[in-house]
C-alpha positions as CSV (number, residue, x, y, z in Angstrom):
1,M,-41.7,20.2,13.7
2,P,-41.9,23.4,15.9
3,D,-40.6,26.7,14.7
4,T,-37.4,27.9,16.3
5,V,-37.0,31.3,18.1
6,L,-33.4,32.5,18.3
7,I,-32.4,34.4,21.5
8,V,-29.2,36.4,21.2
9,F,-27.0,37.4,24.2
10,P,-29.0,35.4,26.7
11,T,-29.2,36.8,30.2
12,L,-29.1,34.9,33.5
13,W,-32.8,34.8,33.8
14,D,-33.8,33.6,30.2
15,A,-33.4,29.8,30.7
16,P,-35.1,29.7,34.2
17,Q,-38.0,31.9,33.0
18,L,-38.5,29.9,29.8
19,A,-38.3,26.7,31.8
20,A,-41.0,27.9,34.2
21,C,-43.5,28.4,31.4
22,R,-42.3,25.7,29.0
23,E,-45.7,23.9,28.9
24,R,-47.1,27.0,27.3
25,W,-44.8,27.1,24.3
26,A,-43.0,23.7,24.0
27,D,-45.5,22.3,21.5
28,T,-45.3,25.3,19.2
29,C,-41.6,26.4,19.2
30,D,-38.1,25.5,20.1
31,V,-35.6,27.9,21.5
32,A,-32.0,28.3,20.3
33,Y,-29.4,30.6,21.9
34,A,-26.7,32.5,20.1
35,G,-23.7,34.6,21.3
36,P,-22.0,34.8,24.6
37,P,-24.2,35.3,27.6
38,D,-24.9,38.9,28.3
39,E,-22.7,39.0,31.4
40,E,-19.7,37.4,29.6
41,R,-19.7,39.6,26.5
42,P,-16.4,41.7,26.5
43,W,-16.5,45.4,26.0
44,D,-14.8,45.1,22.6
45,F,-17.1,42.3,21.3
46,D,-17.3,42.4,17.5
47,V,-21.1,43.0,17.1
48,L,-21.0,43.4,13.3
49,G,-18.9,40.3,12.9
50,F,-21.4,38.4,15.2
51,I,-24.3,39.5,13.0
52,E,-22.6,38.3,9.9
53,E,-21.6,35.0,11.5
54,V,-25.1,34.2,12.5
55,A,-26.5,35.3,9.2
56,A,-23.9,33.2,7.3
57,R,-24.9,30.0,9.3
58,G,-28.2,30.1,7.5
59,G,-31.3,28.5,8.9
60,R,-34.7,30.0,9.3
61,F,-36.1,31.3,12.5
62,A,-39.7,32.1,13.4
63,G,-38.3,35.0,15.4
64,V,-35.2,36.5,16.8
65,T,-35.2,38.3,20.2
66,S,-33.2,39.2,23.2
67,S,-33.9,40.2,26.7
68,S,-30.7,42.2,26.7
69,D,-31.7,45.8,25.8
70,Y,-28.4,46.9,24.4
71,P,-27.0,45.7,22.2
72,G,-29.3,42.6,22.2
73,A,-32.4,44.2,20.9
74,T,-30.6,46.0,18.1
75,V,-28.6,42.9,17.2
76,A,-31.8,40.7,17.2
77,A,-33.4,43.2,14.8
78,A,-30.3,43.2,12.5
79,I,-30.2,39.4,12.4
80,A,-34.0,39.2,11.7
81,A,-33.6,41.6,8.8
82,R,-30.9,39.5,7.3
């Protein structure tokens, strides 16, 4: 079973870009998305609550990342640390 990489706050280009190179990674990992898309996240989004929610779900990920620089990268690091 492939490892899963979690992508938080996906942007509009994440799915198309990953689909374009799927043959390079599909045998080694799966992709899961968490959180509202970057463009739909409200200004008052509860980031700390989101981190706790994802951490509480459990599960193990081979990696956590985001193509959203803020707050995606910081949130991905916080989830990975948990």
